[in-house]
Residue, then its C-alpha position, 0 to 999 in steps of 0.5 A: m452159621s457159616s458160609i460153608m453150610p449147605p443151603h438147606q441149613k442156611i435159612w436166615w429167619k430161622q437163625p437166632l438173633d444176636r443181642v447186638e443185632g437186636m439192639w441195632i434193629a431197635i435203634a433203626l426202628l426208633w430213629s425211623l419213627i422219630m424221623f417220620a414224626m418230624m416230617p409233619f411237625w416241621h411242615v406245620y411249625g418249621k416254616q420251611n415249606l411254602s404254601n403254593e398253588a400250581y396252574r397249567t399254562t403254556p410258555e407263550a401265555f406265561g411269556k405274555k404275562v411277564q412281558a406285560m409286567i415288564d412293559q408296565y413296571t420297569v424302573r431300570t436295566e442292569t448288566d451288559q445284557q440289559i436285563p430289566v429291573v421291575r418294581p411292581p406295586a405292593g400286593s400285585d402279581v409278580y411274574l418271573a420266568g426261568r429260561l436258558w440260562q437266566w431268571w427274567p426279569m430282576l425284581e425290586l420289592e418293598k420290605g414288609k409288603s406282600y406279593r404273589l410271585h408267579l414262576s414258570s419255566m419257558d423251556w426245561q425244568h429249573g430250580f428256584s433257590l433264593q439265597p441266603l434264605n431257605i426257599n427252594l422250589q422246582i419250576i416245571p415247564n407248562y405249570e405256573t407256580v404261585v407263592t405269596i411272599t412278604p420280604d422281611t429283610s431288605g437287601e439283595f437276594t440271589i436266585v440260583c438254579n439248582e436243577y441241572c438245565g444244560i451247559g449254561h446252568h452254572s451261570m443261571l442267576g437272578k436277583i431280587y432287591v428288597v428296599e425299605 
């Protein structure tokens, strides 16, 4: 087969299959089947995908929940912007809002205690990436994403927005402190 053959003689599916081509097709098929089988395996056994719930909400309604939690459980403020640090009781609902260009408020959680973390965006789509852990969620306006978390390591964890949300995206950070 060559590029100078007339079009009526250049029907690709009527050409004989070369041995090397057949080997690469077989390798690609085998690899795709392996990857297809790994997706449900890692979903169940890999502990990479958090089970979550999502509810419709409005930025105003979610903002009121966040503010009520801040008013009730604030323990201090940090940074020059006076961002509140909230320490809710173990087992409670914790609200975290993504807004241009910060995660509001900072959280202080107890190690080994479970919390229901409610996340929503007040304006654009944001990414919730908890570093250095492998927790990654998309936070969409008008939806409240609820994730049950149980911190098992104490320390300071950074929340990074990993969905481009505008000119201040690079500075959109938040903090979760886990204490003993």
